[in-house]
C-alpha positions as CSV (number, residue, x, y, z in Angstrom):
1,X,0.0,0.0,0.1
2,X,1.5,3.3,-1.1
3,X,1.6,6.4,1.2
4,X,0.1,9.6,0.0
5,X,3.5,11.3,1.0
6,X,5.4,8.9,-1.2
7,X,3.2,9.8,-4.3
8,X,3.6,13.5,-3.5
9,X,7.5,13.2,-3.1
10,X,7.9,11.1,-6.2
11,X,6.0,13.7,-8.3
12,X,8.4,16.4,-7.1
13,X,11.5,14.2,-7.6
14,X,11.8,10.4,-7.4
15,X,15.4,10.6,-6.2
16,X,14.2,12.7,-3.2
17,X,11.7,10.0,-2.3
18,X,14.4,7.4,-2.4
19,X,16.5,9.4,0.2
20,X,13.4,10.5,2.3
21,X,12.5,6.9,2.8
22,X,15.9,6.4,4.4
23,X,15.7,9.4,6.7
24,X,13.9,10.4,9.9
25,X,10.7,12.0,8.6
26,X,9.4,13.4,11.9
27,X,7.2,16.6,11.4
28,X,8.7,19.7,13.0
29,X,6.7,21.3,15.8
30,X,6.4,24.6,13.7
31,X,4.9,22.7,10.8
32,X,2.4,21.2,13.0
33,X,1.6,24.7,14.5
34,X,1.1,26.2,10.9
35,X,-1.3,23.3,10.0
36,X,-3.3,23.9,13.1
37,X,-4.1,27.4,11.7
38,X,-6.4,25.6,9.3
39,X,-8.6,24.8,12.2
40,X,-8.8,28.4,13.4
41,X,-10.2,30.3,10.6
42,X,-13.2,31.5,12.4
43,X,-11.0,32.8,15.3
44,X,-8.8,34.7,12.9
45,X,-11.7,36.3,11.1
46,X,-13.1,37.3,14.5
47,X,-10.0,39.3,15.2
48,X,-8.3,36.6,17.5
49,X,-4.9,34.9,17.1
50,X,-2.8,37.9,16.2
51,X,0.0,36.7,18.4
52,X,0.0,33.3,16.7
53,X,-0.4,34.9,13.3
54,X,2.6,37.1,13.8
55,X,4.7,34.0,14.3
56,X,3.2,31.5,12.0
57,X,1.6,33.4,9.1
58,X,3.6,34.5,6.1
59,X,2.1,38.1,5.8
60,X,1.4,40.5,8.8
61,X,-1.9,39.7,10.6
62,X,-4.0,42.4,9.0
63,X,-2.9,41.3,5.6
64,X,-3.4,37.7,6.4
65,X,-6.9,38.4,7.7
66,X,-7.8,40.2,4.5
67,X,-6.5,37.4,2.4
68,X,-8.4,34.9,4.4
69,X,-11.7,37.0,3.9
70,X,-11.1,36.8,0.2
71,X,-10.6,33.2,0.4
72,X,-14.0,32.7,2.3
73,X,-15.7,34.7,-0.3
74,X,-14.3,32.6,-3.2
75,X,-14.4,29.1,-1.7
76,X,-17.9,27.7,-2.0
77,X,-17.4,25.3,0.9
78,X,-15.4,27.6,3.3
79,X,-18.0,27.1,6.0
80,X,-17.6,23.3,5.7
81,X,-13.8,23.8,6.0
82,X,-14.2,25.7,9.2
83,X,-16.4,23.0,10.5
84,X,-15.4,19.7,8.9
85,X,-17.2,16.4,9.5
86,X,-13.9,14.8,10.5
87,X,-10.2,16.0,10.9
88,X,-7.0,14.2,10.6
89,X,-8.6,11.1,8.9
90,X,-6.7,8.0,7.8
91,X,-8.0,7.1,4.4
92,X,-7.3,3.8,2.9
93,X,-8.0,3.2,-0.8
94,X,-7.2,0.5,-3.3
95,X,-3.7,1.8,-4.1
96,X,-2.7,4.1,-1.4
97,X,-3.4,5.4,2.1
98,X,-2.7,8.6,4.1
99,X,-4.1,11.3,6.4
100,X,-6.5,13.9,5.2
101,X,-6.4,17.0,7.3
102,X,-10.3,17.3,6.9
103,X,-13.1,15.3,5.4
104,X,-16.2,17.4,4.4
105,X,-19.8,15.8,4.4
106,X,-22.5,16.2,1.9
107,X,-20.8,15.6,-0.6
108,X,-17.8,13.8,0.9
109,X,-14.6,15.7,-0.1
110,X,-11.2,15.7,1.4
111,X,-9.0,18.6,2.3
112,X,-5.2,18.5,2.7
113,X,-3.2,21.0,4.6
114,X,0.2,22.2,3.4
115,X,2.6,24.4,5.5
116,X,4.1,25.9,2.4
117,X,3.4,28.6,-0.1
118,X,0.8,28.2,-2.8
119,X,1.6,29.0,-6.5
120,X,0.1,32.1,-8.2
121,X,-2.8,29.9,-9.4
122,X,-4.0,26.4,-8.8
123,X,-1.7,24.0,-6.8
124,X,1.7,22.6,-7.3
125,X,1.8,19.4,-9.3
126,X,2.8,17.2,-6.3
127,X,-0.2,18.6,-4.4
128,X,-2.5,17.8,-7.3
129,X,-1.3,14.2,-7.1
130,X,-1.8,14.4,-3.4
131,X,-5.3,15.6,-3.8
132,X,-6.3,12.9,-6.3
133,X,-4.8,10.3,-4.1
134,X,-6.9,11.5,-1.1
135,X,-10.0,11.7,-3.2
136,X,-9.5,8.2,-4.7
137,X,-9.0,6.8,-1.2
138,X,-12.1,8.5,0.2
139,X,-14.2,7.4,-2.9
140,X,-13.0,3.7,-2.2
141,X,-14.0,3.9,1.4
142,X,-17.4,5.5,0.7
143,X,-18.1,3.4,-2.5
144,X,-19.0,6.7,-4.1
145,X,-17.3,9.0,-6.6
146,X,-15.5,12.0,-5.2
147,X,-15.0,14.7,-7.8
148,X,-13.3,17.4,-5.8
149,X,-10.7,17.9,-3.2
150,X,-9.1,21.0,-1.6
151,X,-5.6,22.0,-0.6
152,X,-5.1,24.6,2.1
153,X,-2.2,26.8,2.6
154,X,-2.9,28.1,6.1
155,X,0.3,30.2,6.4
156,X,-1.0,32.3,3.7
157,X,-4.8,32.0,4.2
158,X,-5.3,30.4,0.8
159,X,-7.6,27.5,-0.2
160,X,-7.4,26.0,-3.6
161,X,-10.1,23.7,-5.3
162,X,-8.7,20.6,-7.0
163,X,-11.2,19.1,-9.6
164,X,-10.5,15.4,-10.1
165,X,-10.0,15.6,-13.8
166,X,-8.8,13.0,-16.3
167,X,-5.5,14.9,-16.7
168,X,-4.9,14.9,-12.9
169,X,-5.9,11.3,-12.6
170,X,-3.4,10.4,-15.3
171,X,-0.6,12.2,-13.4
172,X,-1.7,10.2,-10.2
173,X,-1.4,7.0,-12.2
174,X,2.1,8.0,-13.4
175,X,3.1,8.7,-9.8
176,X,1.8,5.3,-8.6
177,X,3.9,3.5,-11.3
178,X,7.0,5.6,-10.4
179,X,6.8,4.7,-6.7
180,X,6.2,1.1,-7.5
181,X,9.2,1.0,-9.7
182,X,11.9,2.5,-7.3
183,X,14.2,-0.2,-6.2
184,X,17.3,1.9,-6.3
185,X,18.5,5.6,-6.6
186,X,16.6,7.1,-9.6
187,X,18.6,9.3,-11.9
188,X,19.5,12.8,-10.7
189,X,17.6,15.7,-12.0
190,X,19.8,18.1,-14.3
191,X,20.1,21.8,-13.6
192,X,16.7,21.8,-11.7
193,X,15.7,24.7,-9.5
194,X,14.1,21.9,-7.2
195,X,17.5,20.8,-6.2
196,X,18.5,24.1,-4.8
197,X,16.0,23.9,-1.9
198,X,16.1,20.0,-1.4
199,X,17.4,18.9,2.0
200,X,19.0,15.8,0.4
201,X,21.0,17.7,-2.2
202,X,24.3,16.9,-0.5
203,X,23.5,13.3,-0.1
204,X,22.2,13.1,-3.6
205,X,25.4,14.7,-4.9
206,X,23.6,16.8,-7.6
207,X,25.4,19.7,-8.9
208,X,23.3,22.9,-8.9
209,X,24.3,26.0,-11.0
210,X,23.3,29.5,-10.4
211,X,21.6,31.6,-13.1
212,X,24.7,33.8,-13.6
213,X,26.8,30.7,-14.2
214,X,24.3,29.3,-16.6
215,X,24.5,32.5,-18.6
216,X,28.3,32.4,-18.6
217,X,28.5,35.6,-16.4
């Protein structure tokens, strides 16, 4: 049974997953604290939590609160995300299993909580695969189609809707095949910006190059 996190890591970089499997993957306390913000949206909008926001949120508290208000207006199920039917739910599907930060009722939809920064639009590709994995697992458990998932970026007060499309499902299937096929170190990426922020770059031995060196400056 594959883990949601393995599919997410493999989509980012299969070699990173290879090293991550051999490392201590405990979640830092500060990451857990950021994720907890996803369960305090009502408090934030009521004007509370400024001390925590000053420490955990990316923008200053007033900016964060305004961003969250915009999110509340745009997200059709924001109220359900504030009061989910279940939280921190272990979902087990046919191919994979993992924790969904929230599960909404009527219709059932999973929400995943990321401590990171969202892209300008939509979600990052690893998060798209992550969302499909959660939706597929929830659908398997409920024996009913799940057509939508959510990815929350609580440090930025942003929630993104992920429709389970054919294109996203195909990417998920590729990730499943990639994870199942890893039995040794996959090839290194070449000149990828991903490598510059990877915690396993030294172990991997990948050579990163700055933009100036690539331009011959």
